[in-house]
N, C-alpha and C positions, 0 to 999 in steps of 0.2 A: 129390251130396256126395262128398268125398274118401274114400280108404281109411283104415281105422283104423290105429293104431300096430302092432298085432299082425299085421294083413294086410300092411303094409309090411315088417315084420320077416321074414316068411316069404319075401319076394322078395330080401332082402339076403344076402350071402355068409355071414354069421354067423361070421366069423372072430375078432371082437373085437380087431381089430388096433390100434384106437385112433388110427389115422392121420387119421380124420375130426375128431379133437378130443374125442370122447366116449369114455367108458370102456367101453361095450359097444354092440353093434349094436342092441340093444333101445332103449337110451337115444337113439341116433341116429334110430331109426325113430319114436320118440315125438315128437322135434323135427320130423321131416319131416311127420308128420301135423298138427302144430300150425302148420305154415308157418314155423317158426323156424330151418330149416336148408336147405341146397341139396343136391340129390342128387349134384352133381359133387364134393362133399367125400369121397365114397367112392370109392377108387381101384380097387376090385375088383368093383363091381357089373357084372353081365353086360349085354349089349346088349339081350337079351330082357326082362330086368327093367327096364332103363332105359325101354323102350318102355311097359311097364306102369305104371311109377312116374311117368313124366313129368307126367302130369296131377295125380296126387296130391301130388307134390312142388313143383308150381308155386306161386309166392306167391299168396296169396288175392286180391291185386290184381295182375293181369298187368302186365308192363312193355310200353311202346310207344315205338318209336323212329322218329322222322321225320328226314329230311335225309341227306346223303351225307358220307362220310369224316370229317374232323375236325370238320365242321360239324353232324354228326348229334347229336341231343339225345334222351336217354331220359327218360321219365317213368313213374310207376307202380312196380310191384315192391315195394310196401309190405307189411309184415307185422305192423305194430303200430298201435294207434290213437293212442298217446301217445308222444312222442319220448323221454321219460325211461325207457320200457320198454326200448328198444334205440336206434334212431335212425331218422329218415326218410332214405331212401337216394338217391332220384332227384328232384332239385329241380324245382319247378314250371317249366314252360315259359312264358317271357314272350313273348306273341304280338302282332303288330301287325295290325290290320284294314285291308285295302285293298279298295276297291271300284271298279267301272266308272263310278261317278258322281264320283270324285275327279279333280282335274285332274292332268295329266301331271307337272307340277312337284311336287305334293304327293306323288305316288307315288314320284318320283325321290328326294325328300328322305327319306321313310320307308325306302326301300330302302338308301339310303346309311347311315342309322342302323343298320339291321338287319345290314348287312355289316361296317361299320367300327367301330361303337360298342363300347367296352370300357373297363372300369375295373379298377384293381388295388386290392385291399383284403386286408390280412393275408396277402399272398403268393398270393392267389387272383385269377384273371382272371374278371371278371363281364361278361356280355354277354346281349343278347336272343337269342331262339332260332328262332321260327317266324313265318311270315306266314299270315294267314287271308284268302283271296281270296273276296270276296262279290259275287255277281251281283245287285247292288242294283237295277240298271236292268231286270232280267229281259230282257236282250238278249244273245243268244248271241255275236254277232260282237264286240261291244266287250268282253265277258267274256273271250273267247278271246285277244284282243289283250292283255288284262291278264295272263292266265295265262302266255302265251308270254314276255311281257316279264319278269315276275318269275322264271319258271322259267329263263330264260337269264341272269339276273343274280345268282342266289344258289344256293348249295349247301345252304342251311339248309332246315329243314322247311317244307312247304307244305300247307295244307288248302284244298281248293276247295269252295265252297258255292253251290248253286243249287237252286231248287225244281223245275227242269226236269231230268228224268233224262237226256234226250238231250244237254243242255248239260254235265252232269257227265261223261258218257261221252266227249264231245269234248275236254273239259278234261284228262281222263285220258290220252288219246292224245297231247296236247301235252306231257304230263309223263312220257312213257314213259322208263324207265330211272332214274327218281327214286323215292325212298321218300316218298310223299305219302299224304294222307287225303282221303276224300270225305264231304261233309256236305250235308244231313242224311239219315240213313237212318231212316225212320219206319215205323210199322206198315203204312202204305199202300204203300210202295215197297220194303219190306225184302227180299222174295223176289228181286226183280230186282237190287237194288243189292248185296246180300250175295254173290250169285253173281258179279256183275261184279267186285266188289272182290277176291274170291278168284281170279278169272281173271287180273286185271292186277297183283296183288300190292299193292293199296291197303289202307289202314286204313280201315274204316268207322267213321263217327261216328254213333252211335245217338242219336236225339232222341225225347223223349216228353214230353207235357204233364203226365203223372202218372208216379209210379214204377212203377205197373202196366204202363203203355204201354212205358216204357223197358225194364222186365224182359222184356216180351214180345219186344221186338226183340233184346235180349241173349240170350234163349234160342235165337233163330234163328241168331245169330252163333256161339254155342257149338256148336249142332247142326251147322253147316256146317264145323266144325273150324278156324275162325279163332282164332289165339292172341292177336291184337292188335285192339284196338278202343278208342274213346273214348266217353264217355257225356256227352251234353248234356241237362240237365234242363229245357231250355226257356229262352227269354229272358225271365226273370222279374225281380222285384226282389231286392235283396240278401238280405232276410230269408228269402224262399222258397228262394233258391239255397243259402244256407249251411245251412238246414234239410235240404234234399235231399242235399247233400254229406255231412252227418253220417249221415243215414239210410243212404245207400249204403255209407259206410265201415263202419258197423255190420253191415250185411247181408253184406258181403264177408268181414270179419274175424271176426265173432262166429259167423255162421251158415254161413260158407263157401259163400254163394250165388253160384255161378259166373256167372249171367247179369248180375249187377251187380259182378262182380269185375274191373272195368277202371277206369283213371283217368278222372276227370271233366274237362270243359272248361267254363269259365264266361265270361260276356261282360259285364264291367263297361262296355264300350263301348256296349252296348245298354240299360244301366240309367240312364245320364245323359249329357248332352252336356258337362257340367262336367268338365274334364280333371282338376282337382284331386280332385274327388269320385270320379272313375273310379279314380284312384290309391289312394284310401283304400279303396274297395271291393276292388280288386285285392289290397291288402295283407292285408285280412281273409280273402279267399278263399285266399291262399297259406297263411295260418295254419290255415284250416278246410277244407282237404284237396283243393283243386283241383289237378288234374294239369297244367292249363294255364289261363292267364288271358289274355283278349284285350282290348287297349286300343286306342284310336283313334290314339295317337301314341307314338313312341319318343323324344320329346324327353327329353334328359337329366335335366331337372327331374322327369320322371315315372319314368323307368326306374331311375335311381341309387337312390332310396329303396327301390324294389321289389326291386332286386337285393340290396341290403344286408339287407333284411328276409328275403329268401329264404335268403341265406347264414346268417343267424342261426338260422333254423328248421331248416335242413338240415345243420347241423354236429352232431357227436355230443356231447350234453350230458355224457357220461361221460368224454370225452377232451378235454384242453385243446388249443387250436390251437397249433401249433408252427412254428418256422423250422428249416431245415436247419443242422446244425452246420457252421461254417466261418468263413472271413475275409470280411468285407464292407467294401468300400471306400466311403467317404463323402467327398464333396468333393475327389476325386482326390488321395489321400494319396501321400506320397513316403517316402524312407528316413528322414527326420527327424521324421515325423508321430507324434503320440501314439497309443498303443494302449490301448483299453478292452476289458475283458472283462465279459460278462454272460450271462444264461441264455437258453434258447431259447423261452421262453414268448412267443407271437407279440405279445401286447400289450406286453410289456416291450420287445421289439425295436422295434416301431413308434414307441412313445413316445420311447425313447432315440435311435433313428436320426433321428426328426424334429427333436429338439432339437440333435443334433450337426450335422445339415444346416443348421439355422437359425443356428448359430454361425459358419458359413462357414469353420471351421477344418478343413483336411484331416485325416482321422482314419481309423485302422484300428479296426474293430469286430469283436472276436472273439465269436462266438456259440457257447456250449458246450451240448451236449446234456444237459439235466437233466430229460428226460421231460416237458417242457412246464410245469415248475414255475416260479413267480416266484422272485425272489432270496431272500427270507426263507424261503419255503416250502422251496426247494431246500437252503438252508443247514441248516434244522432237520432235514431228511430225510437229511442227510449226503451230498448230491449235488453241492453247490457249496461244497466245502471244500478246504483246501490240498492234501491228497494226491490230489485229483481234478483240480483246476485246473491244478496244475503239469505233470502229464504231458500234459494237453490242450494247453497253451500250447507246450510244447516240440515236440510232434508236429504242430502246426497248420500249421507252415511260415512263421510270422510272422518268425522269426529271419532268414529269407533275404530278407525285404522291408524290414527296418529296420536302421539302424546302431546303434541304442541297445538297452538292455535295461531299459526302464522299462515297468511295467504298472499301468494304473489299474484299481482295483476299486471296486465300488459302496460308498458310505459305510455302508450298512446292514450290511455284513459287515467293518467295520474290524477287528473282533477277530481275524480270521484273517490280518492282514497280516504279523505276524512270522513265523508258521509257514509261510505261503506263500513268503516271501522265502527261508527256510531250505530249503524244498522245491525251489525254482527253482535255488538254488545261487549260487555266487560270481559277482559281476558284475551280478546282477539287483537292481532296486530296485522295491519295491511302493509305489505312490502311492495314498493313499485319496482317492477321488472324492466326489461329492456324494451326499446321501441322496435328494434329490428331483430328478427329471429336469429340472424347470423351471430348476434352477440350473446345468445343464450348460454352456449358452452362455458364461456369465460365467466359469465354472471353466476352460473350455478356452482362452478368450482370455487369462486371466491365466497359465495354465500355459505356453502357447507364448511368452508375453512374458517368461518367467523368463530 
């Protein structure tokens, strides 16, 4: 169990400097004890105290990173059971299963998906993350060929899996210099593989048919001083896996039980051969606490819905999704193109920009920072009003890009048009646009035809 708040407080500098964001060191200590703050927020804690507090201040569910450089992907690090309490922070890894029973062409196809597949949604780039390499044939030579092929082709995270310890050690040698994981670490091979994982810097993936077996392996991982691990609850059905994930989450967060304080990995690919059903199971497991989900294909029809679901689960429900303030060019606008202004609520931007693009009318779109509020909400909060819009427009740089001084505003805030024109000054004309985004294409075509 971790230290109490009072025990942590005694190790802090006790200056009450407030630089951590809390009013007192005691308040900060209580948050550390509850796993709701990070020790690095305190700028004055001593190195000696850091060493003592590192374990106590670590998140109840440790984080795990696989892969190299920009391709590295972190999971875990969670501190709450429900996203409305705070937010989930490190999105579930989407993992493709590759085995030495697959054809070379199939492996090549999945590798191409792993390395090149990406989608853009609400300003975020979505992509799959890791590969799970399975010694399905129980043949070391062909498995090592697969490991070398994948290891040489991607910088993304790799998990190697074989029932033979010697094969796992040979695979680790082939992946030297990479951040990878070895699977399965069971109660039968734990002593050997945990020591080996520590020696080569690999992440152990504990596996147990029961939570008791899994916890026993987890205890050995913690005792060995390893800070990263994954938990595999066994290749069971969806009901059993979800139930196990919930139990592990509660044990880690409610009871601060370190042996189960690691992210889980689940295997929809082993639950069914039906690809659509795999995707359904994977979506449920993303929702119900898997740190990684393994599917048999990264076909876009499978991954895109999973990635969108993951994005929805791992965005902060207390903060709206936003776009950066600035000028956005749509359909290659020029000096005579219309200028539209709206708020930086991401949904507003994507709906408006999609309709402008569909109109095929070259247009400048000004996105104003309204703290992620929609048009009417920002207007009612006093953030999308004349005396705020006018300075933004003047400072945006749009006057250097267009020959005219006409600004189109959303129809829902038509009432600010007179005041806005007055704030903008002589030479400006405020044009009232549509109330509904769906009417934008016709409006723009009629507007440029004037």
